[in-house]
TORROKOL-973542 format. One record per atom (N, C-alpha, C): x, y, z. Coordinates in Angstrom, 2 decimals, always signed. Layout:
N
R    east   north      up
R       X       Y       Z
...
***
This chain:
91
R    east   north      up
R  +72.73  +65.92  +10.71
R  +74.14  +66.17  +10.83
R  +74.49  +66.22  +12.31
R  +75.63  +65.68  +12.67
R  +76.11  +65.70  +14.04
R  +77.39  +66.53  +14.09
R  +77.60  +67.21  +15.19
R  +78.83  +67.94  +15.42
R  +79.71  +67.13  +16.36
R  +81.00  +67.09  +16.08
R  +81.96  +66.43  +16.96
R  +82.73  +67.53  +17.67
R  +82.65  +67.57  +18.98
R  +83.36  +68.58  +19.76
R  +84.18  +67.89  +20.83
R  +84.90  +68.70  +21.62
R  +85.65  +68.15  +22.74
R  +84.73  +67.51  +23.77
R  +83.46  +67.87  +23.71
R  +82.49  +67.37  +24.68
R  +81.65  +66.23  +24.11
R  +82.04  +65.68  +22.97
R  +81.31  +64.57  +22.38
R  +80.51  +64.99  +21.16
R  +79.57  +64.14  +20.78
R  +78.75  +64.39  +19.59
R  +77.36  +64.82  +20.01
R  +76.80  +65.74  +19.25
R  +75.43  +66.16  +19.51
R  +74.82  +66.66  +18.22
R  +73.48  +66.64  +18.12
R  +72.84  +67.11  +16.89
R  +73.15  +68.57  +16.65
R  +73.39  +68.89  +15.38
R  +73.71  +70.26  +15.00
R  +72.44  +71.10  +14.95
R  +72.49  +72.24  +15.57
R  +71.42  +73.22  +15.49
R  +72.00  +74.52  +14.97
R  +71.17  +75.49  +14.69
R  +71.66  +76.69  +14.03
R  +72.62  +77.50  +14.88
R  +72.65  +77.32  +16.19
R  +73.54  +78.11  +17.04
R  +74.76  +77.32  +17.49
R  +75.00  +76.16  +16.92
R  +76.08  +75.30  +17.37
R  +77.39  +75.55  +16.62
R  +77.42  +76.53  +15.75
R  +78.58  +76.74  +14.92
R  +79.38  +77.94  +15.38
R  +80.69  +77.79  +15.39
R  +81.59  +78.89  +15.73
R  +82.54  +79.12  +14.58
R  +82.70  +80.37  +14.17
R  +83.68  +80.70  +13.14
R  +85.04  +80.21  +13.58
R  +85.73  +79.54  +12.69
R  +87.06  +79.03  +12.99
R  +87.08  +77.66  +13.63
R  +85.90  +77.07  +13.84
R  +85.88  +75.72  +14.41
R  +86.53  +74.75  +13.42
R  +87.12  +73.66  +13.89
R  +87.73  +72.70  +12.95
R  +86.68  +72.16  +11.97
R  +87.02  +72.15  +10.71
R  +86.09  +71.64   +9.69
R  +85.73  +70.19   +9.97
R  +86.64  +69.45  +10.60
R  +86.37  +68.05  +10.91
R  +85.28  +67.89  +11.97
R  +84.96  +68.96  +12.71
R  +83.89  +68.91  +13.71
R  +82.52  +68.94  +13.04
R  +82.47  +69.27  +11.77
R  +81.21  +69.32  +11.03
R  +80.93  +67.95  +10.41
R  +80.78  +66.96  +11.29
R  +80.57  +65.59  +10.85
R  +79.34  +65.50   +9.97
R  +79.47  +64.85   +8.83
R  +78.36  +64.69   +7.91
R  +78.26  +65.80   +6.88
R  +79.11  +66.83   +7.00
R  +79.09  +67.91   +6.01
R  +79.50  +67.36   +4.66
R  +78.78  +67.75   +3.63
R  +79.11  +67.33   +2.26
R  +79.80  +68.51   +1.58
R  +81.11  +68.44   +1.47
R  +81.92  +69.52   +0.95
R  +81.90  +69.51   -0.57
R  +81.69  +70.68   -1.16
R  +81.64  +70.84   -2.61
R  +82.68  +71.86   -3.04
R  +83.19  +71.71   -4.26
R  +84.09  +72.72   -4.81
R  +83.72  +72.98   -6.26
R  +84.18  +74.09   -6.75
R  +83.87  +74.50   -8.11
R  +84.47  +73.55   -9.14
R  +83.78  +73.40  -10.25
R  +84.34  +72.64  -11.36
R  +85.58  +73.33  -11.92
R  +85.75  +74.61  -11.63
R  +86.91  +75.36  -12.09
R  +88.14  +75.13  -11.22
R  +88.00  +74.41  -10.14
R  +89.14  +74.11   -9.28
R  +90.14  +73.26  -10.04
R  +91.41  +73.43   -9.68
R  +92.43  +72.65  -10.39
R  +92.89  +71.46   -9.56
R  +93.69  +70.63  -10.15
R  +94.15  +69.41   -9.48
R  +95.22  +69.67   -8.43
R  +95.68  +70.91   -8.31
R  +96.70  +71.25   -7.33
R  +96.10  +71.49   -5.94
R  +94.78  +71.41   -5.84
R  +94.13  +71.62   -4.56
R  +93.94  +73.08   -4.20
R  +94.05  +73.95   -5.18
R  +93.89  +75.38   -4.93
R  +92.43  +75.77   -5.05
R  +91.66  +75.46   -4.04
R  +90.25  +75.79   -4.12
R  +89.67  +75.96   -2.73
R  +88.52  +76.56   -2.71
R  +87.72  +76.72   -1.50
R  +86.58  +75.73   -1.62
R  +86.28  +75.06   -0.53
R  +85.16  +74.12   -0.51
R  +84.06  +74.70   +0.39
R  +82.82  +74.41   +0.02
R  +81.69  +74.88   +0.81
R  +80.79  +73.70   +1.17
R  +80.08  +73.86   +2.27
R  +79.13  +72.83   +2.71
R  +77.91  +73.52   +3.30
R  +76.74  +73.07   +2.88
R  +75.49  +73.59   +3.44
R  +75.28  +72.96   +4.81
R  +74.91  +73.77   +5.78
R  +74.68  +73.31   +7.15
R  +73.23  +73.57   +7.53
R  +72.74  +72.87   +8.53
R  +71.39  +73.16   +9.03
R  +71.33  +74.59   +9.58
R  +70.13  +75.14   +9.65
R  +69.95  +76.46  +10.23
R  +70.35  +77.59   +9.30
R  +70.23  +77.37   +7.98
R  +70.59  +78.40   +6.99
R  +72.01  +78.91   +7.17
R  +72.93  +77.99   +7.38
R  +74.35  +78.32   +7.51
R  +75.12  +77.61   +6.40
R  +76.25  +78.19   +6.03
R  +77.14  +77.61   +5.03
R  +78.56  +77.69   +5.57
R  +79.31  +76.60   +5.47
R  +80.70  +76.57   +5.92
R  +81.62  +76.63   +4.72
R  +82.79  +77.25   +4.90
R  +83.84  +77.30   +3.88
R  +85.13  +76.83   +4.51
R  +85.94  +76.12   +3.71
R  +87.26  +75.69   +4.18
R  +88.24  +75.69   +3.02
R  +89.52  +75.67   +3.35
R  +90.59  +75.59   +2.37
R  +90.81  +74.12   +2.02
R  +90.71  +73.77   +0.75
R  +90.83  +72.36   +0.36
R  +92.22  +71.79   +0.64
R  +93.23  +72.64   +0.72
R  +94.58  +72.14   +1.03
R  +94.72  +71.77   +2.50
R  +93.81  +72.27   +3.33
R  +93.84  +72.01   +4.77
R  +92.44  +71.63   +5.24
R  +91.94  +70.47   +4.79
R  +90.56  +70.10   +5.10
R  +90.27  +69.92   +6.59
R  +91.31  +69.70   +7.38
R  +91.11  +69.56   +8.82
R  +91.21  +70.90   +9.53
R  +91.53  +71.95   +8.80
R  +91.70  +73.28   +9.36
R  +90.38  +73.95   +9.71
R  +90.44  +75.24   +9.96
R  +89.25  +75.96  +10.40
R  +88.20  +76.11   +9.30
R  +86.96  +76.13   +9.72
R  +85.84  +76.40   +8.81
R  +85.29  +77.78   +9.16
R  +85.03  +78.57   +8.15
R  +84.36  +79.84   +8.35
R  +82.88  +79.62   +8.11
R  +82.06  +80.09   +9.02
R  +80.62  +79.85   +8.97
R  +79.91  +81.15   +8.60
R  +79.07  +81.09   +7.58
R  +78.33  +82.25   +7.10
R  +76.84  +81.95   +7.10
R  +76.05  +83.01   +7.13
R  +74.61  +82.84   +6.97
R  +74.32  +82.66   +5.47
R  +73.15  +82.13   +5.17
R  +72.76  +81.98   +3.76
R  +72.71  +83.34   +3.08
R  +72.25  +84.37   +3.78
R  +72.18  +85.72   +3.20
R  +73.57  +86.24   +2.84
R  +74.56  +85.96   +3.67
R  +75.94  +86.40   +3.38
R  +76.48  +85.68   +2.14
R  +76.21  +84.38   +2.03
R  +76.66  +83.62   +0.86
R  +75.95  +84.11   -0.39
R  +74.65  +84.38   -0.28
R  +73.92  +84.92   -1.43
R  +74.55  +86.20   -1.92
R  +74.89  +87.11   -1.01
R  +75.50  +88.39   -1.39
R  +76.86  +88.15   -2.06
R  +77.64  +87.23   -1.55
R  +78.94  +86.92   -2.15
R  +78.79  +86.38   -3.56
R  +77.94  +85.38   -3.72
R  +77.77  +84.75   -5.04
R  +77.19  +85.72   -6.05
R  +76.18  +86.47   -5.65
R  +75.59  +87.44   -6.57
R  +76.58  +88.55   -6.92
R  +77.38  +88.98   -5.96
R  +78.41  +89.97   -6.24
R  +79.44  +89.45   -7.22
R  +79.83  +88.18   -7.04
R  +80.79  +87.57   -7.97
R  +80.19  +87.49   -9.37
R  +78.94  +87.10   -9.46
R  +78.27  +87.03  -10.77
R  +78.18  +88.40  -11.43
R  +78.03  +89.45  -10.61
R  +77.94  +90.81  -11.14
R  +79.30  +91.40  -11.49
R  +80.38  +90.69  -11.16
R  +81.72  +91.17  -11.49
R  +82.36  +92.04  -10.41
R  +81.75  +92.08   -9.22
R  +82.27  +92.92   -8.15
R  +83.69  +92.58   -7.74
R  +84.15  +91.37   -8.01
R  +85.47  +90.93   -7.56
R  +86.40  +90.62   -8.73
R  +86.05  +91.05   -9.91
R  +86.85  +90.75  -11.10
R  +88.29  +91.26  -10.97
R  +88.50  +92.30  -10.19
R  +89.85  +92.83  -10.01
R  +90.77  +91.83   -9.29
R  +90.21  +90.80   -8.66
R  +91.00  +89.80   -7.95
R  +91.42  +88.63   -8.84
R  +90.90  +88.57  -10.06
R  +91.26  +87.48  -10.97
R  +92.72  +87.64  -11.39
R  +93.42  +86.50  -11.38
R  +94.85  +86.53  -11.73
R  +95.10  +86.42  -13.20
***
């Protein structure tokens, strides 16, 4: 994977990511979304990054900022969701 920055392109390493960086700078990222997402574009997309990092972005604004998390943080989020920790947020 290569990163596109104001300073050109360079190979992505685990310390090359900044929270809020443009999602478009994550060149080569393969963005995935839940099968439960609807056709209105109301979903969050995620992409696995090198260095045990995971990026998230808003599918309605794919060129917008990406939030970068560690694999451990994503594991805690997914396992918490599976355990029902966030059920109060369901509409």
